[in-house]
C-alpha positions as a Markdown table, in Angstrom:
| # | Residue | x | y | z |
|---|---|---|---|---|
| 1 | Met | -105.3 | 69.7 | -62.7 |
| 2 | Lys | -107.7 | 66.9 | -63.4 |
| 3 | Glu | -107.3 | 63.7 | -62.5 |
| 4 | Asp | -106.5 | 61.0 | -64.5 |
| 5 | Leu | -109.8 | 58.4 | -64.9 |
| 6 | Asp | -108.7 | 54.9 | -65.1 |
| 7 | Pro | -110.4 | 52.7 | -68.3 |
| 8 | Ile | -113.8 | 52.4 | -67.0 |
| 9 | Lys | -114.8 | 55.1 | -66.4 |
| 10 | Lys | -113.2 | 56.8 | -69.7 |
| 11 | Thr | -114.7 | 54.2 | -71.7 |
| 12 | Leu | -118.3 | 55.8 | -70.3 |
| 13 | Leu | -117.8 | 58.9 | -70.9 |
| 14 | Lys | -116.9 | 58.2 | -74.9 |
| 15 | Lys | -120.5 | 56.8 | -74.7 |
| 16 | His | -121.6 | 59.3 | -72.5 |
| 17 | Tyr | -120.2 | 61.1 | -75.6 |
| 18 | Leu | -121.2 | 59.7 | -79.1 |
| 19 | Asn | -125.2 | 59.1 | -77.5 |
| 20 | Ser | -125.5 | 62.9 | -77.6 |
| 21 | Ile | -124.7 | 63.4 | -81.2 |
| 22 | Pro | -128.3 | 62.6 | -83.0 |
| 23 | Asn | -127.7 | 60.5 | -86.2 |
| 24 | Ile | -124.6 | 59.2 | -85.6 |
| 25 | Lys | -123.9 | 55.4 | -86.7 |
| 26 | Lys | -121.5 | 53.9 | -83.9 |
| 27 | Asn | -118.9 | 51.1 | -84.8 |
| 28 | Gly | -120.1 | 49.5 | -81.6 |
| 29 | Asp | -117.1 | 48.6 | -79.8 |
| 30 | Ile | -117.7 | 51.0 | -76.7 |
| 31 | Asp | -121.0 | 49.1 | -76.2 |
| 32 | Arg | -118.7 | 45.6 | -76.7 |
| 33 | Ile | -116.0 | 46.3 | -74.8 |
| 34 | Leu | -118.4 | 47.7 | -71.7 |
| 35 | Asp | -120.9 | 44.3 | -72.2 |
| 36 | Leu | -117.2 | 42.4 | -71.4 |
| 37 | Ile | -117.8 | 44.2 | -67.8 |
| 38 | Pro | -119.3 | 43.2 | -64.3 |
| 39 | Arg | -121.6 | 45.3 | -63.9 |
| 40 | Glu | -121.1 | 46.3 | -60.1 |
| 41 | Tyr | -118.1 | 47.7 | -61.7 |
| 42 | Ile | -120.5 | 49.7 | -64.2 |
| 43 | Asp | -122.6 | 50.7 | -61.9 |
| 44 | Ala | -119.8 | 52.2 | -59.7 |
| 45 | Ala | -117.9 | 54.1 | -62.2 |
| 46 | Val | -120.5 | 55.2 | -63.3 |
| 47 | Asn | -121.8 | 56.7 | -59.8 |
| 48 | Tyr | -118.7 | 58.5 | -59.2 |
| 49 | Leu | -118.8 | 59.9 | -63.0 |
| 50 | Val | -122.6 | 61.7 | -61.7 |
| 51 | Ser | -120.8 | 62.3 | -58.1 |
| 52 | Asn | -118.1 | 64.2 | -60.0 |
| 53 | Gly | -120.6 | 66.1 | -62.5 |
| 54 | Leu | -119.1 | 64.5 | -65.6 |
| 55 | Ile | -122.2 | 62.8 | -66.4 |
| 56 | Asp | -125.6 | 64.1 | -65.4 |
| 57 | Glu | -128.2 | 61.8 | -63.7 |
| 58 | Asp | -130.0 | 61.3 | -67.3 |
| 59 | Gly | -126.4 | 59.9 | -68.8 |
| 60 | Gly | -125.7 | 63.3 | -70.6 |
| 61 | Ile | -121.9 | 63.8 | -70.7 |
| 62 | Thr | -121.3 | 67.4 | -69.0 |
| 63 | Asn | -118.8 | 70.4 | -70.0 |
| 64 | Lys | -117.0 | 69.4 | -67.1 |
| 65 | Gly | -116.6 | 65.4 | -68.0 |
| 66 | Arg | -116.1 | 66.5 | -72.1 |
| 67 | Lys | -112.9 | 67.6 | -71.2 |
| 68 | Tyr | -111.8 | 64.1 | -70.5 |
| 69 | Ile | -111.8 | 62.8 | -73.9 |
| 70 | Lys | -110.3 | 64.0 | -76.7 |
| 71 | Val | -112.8 | 63.9 | -80.0 |
| 72 | Gly | -110.7 | 64.0 | -83.5 |
| 73 | Leu | -112.9 | 65.2 | -86.8 |
| 74 | Val | -112.1 | 63.7 | -90.2 |
| 75 | Gly | -114.0 | 63.8 | -93.2 |
| 76 | Gly | -114.2 | 62.3 | -97.3 |
| 77 | Val | -115.9 | 60.7 | -99.4 |
| 78 | Phe | -115.1 | 56.9 | -98.7 |
| 79 | Asp | -116.2 | 55.8 | -102.7 |
| 80 | Ile | -113.5 | 54.0 | -102.8 |
| 81 | Leu | -112.0 | 52.0 | -99.3 |
| 82 | His | -108.3 | 51.6 | -100.0 |
| 83 | Ile | -104.6 | 51.8 | -97.9 |
| 84 | Gly | -104.8 | 55.9 | -97.9 |
| 85 | His | -108.0 | 55.9 | -96.2 |
| 86 | Ile | -106.6 | 53.3 | -93.5 |
| 87 | His | -103.3 | 55.0 | -93.0 |
| 88 | Leu | -105.5 | 58.1 | -92.9 |
| 89 | Leu | -107.9 | 56.8 | -90.3 |
| 90 | Arg | -105.5 | 54.2 | -88.2 |
| 91 | Glu | -103.3 | 57.7 | -87.7 |
| 92 | Ala | -106.0 | 59.8 | -86.8 |
| 93 | Lys | -107.0 | 57.3 | -84.1 |
| 94 | Asp | -103.5 | 57.3 | -82.2 |
| 95 | Arg | -104.3 | 61.2 | -82.1 |
| 96 | Val | -107.8 | 61.2 | -79.9 |
| 97 | Asp | -109.7 | 59.0 | -77.7 |
| 98 | Val | -112.4 | 59.3 | -80.1 |
| 99 | Leu | -112.3 | 59.6 | -84.2 |
| 100 | Ile | -115.9 | 60.4 | -85.8 |
| 101 | Val | -115.8 | 60.5 | -89.9 |
| 102 | Val | -117.8 | 62.7 | -91.7 |
| 103 | Ile | -119.0 | 60.7 | -95.1 |
| 104 | Ala | -120.1 | 63.3 | -97.8 |
| 105 | Thr | -123.2 | 63.6 | -98.7 |
| 106 | Asp | -124.1 | 62.1 | -102.5 |
| 107 | Asp | -125.1 | 66.1 | -103.7 |
| 108 | Thr | -121.5 | 67.1 | -102.1 |
| 109 | Val | -120.0 | 64.4 | -103.7 |
| 110 | Lys | -121.4 | 65.2 | -107.9 |
| 111 | Lys | -120.1 | 69.3 | -107.1 |
| 112 | Met | -116.6 | 68.7 | -105.6 |
| 113 | Lys | -115.7 | 65.7 | -107.4 |
| 114 | Asn | -118.1 | 66.1 | -111.0 |
| 115 | Arg | -118.9 | 62.9 | -110.9 |
| 116 | Glu | -121.9 | 60.6 | -109.5 |
| 117 | Pro | -121.0 | 58.3 | -106.2 |
| 118 | Leu | -120.4 | 54.8 | -106.5 |
| 119 | His | -121.7 | 54.1 | -103.7 |
| 120 | Thr | -124.6 | 55.9 | -101.8 |
| 121 | Gln | -123.5 | 57.4 | -98.6 |
| 122 | Glu | -125.7 | 55.5 | -96.1 |
| 123 | Trp | -123.5 | 51.9 | -97.4 |
| 124 | Arg | -119.8 | 54.3 | -97.5 |
| 125 | Arg | -121.2 | 55.0 | -93.8 |
| 126 | Glu | -121.4 | 52.0 | -93.7 |
| 127 | Val | -118.2 | 50.4 | -94.6 |
| 128 | Ile | -116.1 | 53.3 | -93.0 |
| 129 | Thr | -118.4 | 52.4 | -89.5 |
| 130 | Ser | -116.8 | 48.6 | -89.6 |
| 131 | Leu | -113.8 | 49.6 | -89.6 |
| 132 | Arg | -111.9 | 50.3 | -85.9 |
| 133 | Tyr | -110.3 | 52.9 | -86.1 |
| 134 | Val | -113.5 | 54.9 | -86.5 |
| 135 | Asp | -115.8 | 55.3 | -83.3 |
| 136 | Ala | -118.3 | 56.6 | -84.9 |
| 137 | Ala | -119.7 | 58.7 | -88.8 |
| 138 | Ile | -122.3 | 60.5 | -89.1 |
| 139 | Ile | -123.6 | 62.5 | -93.1 |
| 140 | Gly | -122.1 | 66.1 | -94.0 |
| 141 | Asp | -124.7 | 68.1 | -95.0 |
| 142 | Glu | -124.0 | 70.2 | -98.4 |
| 143 | Lys | -125.4 | 73.5 | -97.9 |
| 144 | Glu | -124.1 | 74.1 | -94.5 |
| 145 | Phe | -120.4 | 71.9 | -93.8 |
| 146 | Arg | -120.6 | 73.8 | -90.2 |
| 147 | Ile | -123.0 | 71.4 | -89.2 |
| 148 | Pro | -121.0 | 68.4 | -88.4 |
| 149 | Leu | -118.6 | 70.7 | -86.5 |
| 150 | Ile | -121.0 | 72.0 | -84.5 |
| 151 | Lys | -122.6 | 68.2 | -83.8 |
| 152 | Val | -119.2 | 67.0 | -82.9 |
| 153 | Asn | -117.5 | 69.8 | -81.6 |
| 154 | Pro | -113.7 | 68.2 | -81.6 |
| 155 | Asp | -111.2 | 69.3 | -80.7 |
| 156 | Val | -109.2 | 67.8 | -83.3 |
| 157 | Ile | -109.7 | 68.6 | -86.9 |
| 158 | Ile | -107.3 | 66.2 | -89.0 |
| 159 | Leu | -107.0 | 66.7 | -92.6 |
| 160 | Gly | -105.3 | 63.8 | -95.3 |
| 161 | Tyr | -102.8 | 65.4 | -97.2 |
| 162 | Asp | -104.7 | 66.7 | -99.9 |
| 163 | Gln | -107.9 | 68.5 | -97.9 |
| 164 | Lys | -108.6 | 72.2 | -96.4 |
| 165 | Ile | -111.1 | 72.6 | -94.6 |
| 166 | Pro | -114.0 | 73.2 | -95.8 |
| 167 | Pro | -116.0 | 76.0 | -97.7 |
| 168 | Gly | -117.8 | 78.1 | -94.7 |
| 169 | Ile | -115.8 | 77.2 | -92.1 |
| 170 | Ser | -114.6 | 80.3 | -90.4 |
| 171 | Gly | -111.4 | 81.1 | -87.9 |
| 172 | Asp | -114.1 | 81.2 | -85.1 |
| 173 | Asp | -114.7 | 77.7 | -85.9 |
| 174 | Leu | -111.1 | 76.7 | -85.1 |
| 175 | Lys | -110.2 | 79.1 | -82.1 |
| 176 | Tyr | -110.2 | 76.7 | -79.7 |
| 177 | Arg | -109.3 | 73.5 | -81.8 |
| 178 | Glu | -106.6 | 72.3 | -83.1 |
| 179 | Val | -105.9 | 71.3 | -87.2 |
| 180 | Val | -103.5 | 68.8 | -88.2 |
| 181 | Lys | -103.0 | 67.8 | -91.6 |
| 182 | Leu | -100.7 | 64.9 | -92.0 |
| 183 | Asn | -98.9 | 64.3 | -94.9 |
| 184 | Leu | -99.4 | 61.1 | -95.5 |
| 185 | Lys | -99.1 | 59.9 | -98.4 |
| 186 | Ile | -99.0 | 56.9 | -100.9 |
| 187 | Tyr | -97.9 | 56.9 | -104.5 |
| 188 | Asp | -100.7 | 56.8 | -107.0 |
| 189 | Val | -103.5 | 55.5 | -104.6 |
| 190 | Lys | -106.3 | 58.1 | -104.7 |
| 191 | Thr | -110.0 | 57.0 | -105.9 |
| 192 | Ser | -109.8 | 58.8 | -109.0 |
| 193 | Lys | -106.9 | 56.8 | -110.1 |
| 194 | Ile | -108.4 | 53.6 | -109.1 |
| 195 | Ile | -111.6 | 54.8 | -111.3 |
| 196 | Glu | -109.1 | 55.2 | -114.2 |
| 197 | Lys | -108.0 | 52.0 | -114.2 |
| 198 | Leu | -111.5 | 50.9 | -113.6 |
| 199 | Asn | -112.2 | 52.1 | -116.9 |
| 200 | Leu | -109.5 | 50.9 | -118.8 |
| 201 | Leu | -110.2 | 47.5 | -118.2 |
């Protein structure tokens, strides 16, 4: 049975985990928290994590260390941020230690929504990473939906009420992961409905 980690050690593990993912945009909250903690406490926590094999000498999180944090993955377009998105992300974050959002690429939006995105994938990622429920965001891959899954290696995949597992992700990809479908639905709040209303103005 693994021991409980104090908040400083757990926050450091989250930081080292996020640093291990290429092309990720962090919201910076973890770094801001750690900046408030005296250096001697940080050094003692790092020494503990290294000596107990939770991070390696180069600062990478080990397989053993990874077991101490629960990572969730949620995906979406997030073209017009609305209250339904906020409820989804808040509920998702309540279930995990680290929440990472996959932002659909511009090309994926064109294919799946049959329209041009209102905002570029980089702009959409910037907005999402500004939210306190989101620890980081990555841009998806329109050719291979498995790539974000492989990069993030989540413990939990969280779906909104109207979402499905993306094509190309097999049962083997989900074998050791929890899949949670949230039934949060706010009547008449969808990006497509908002766009329809705007077109009528």
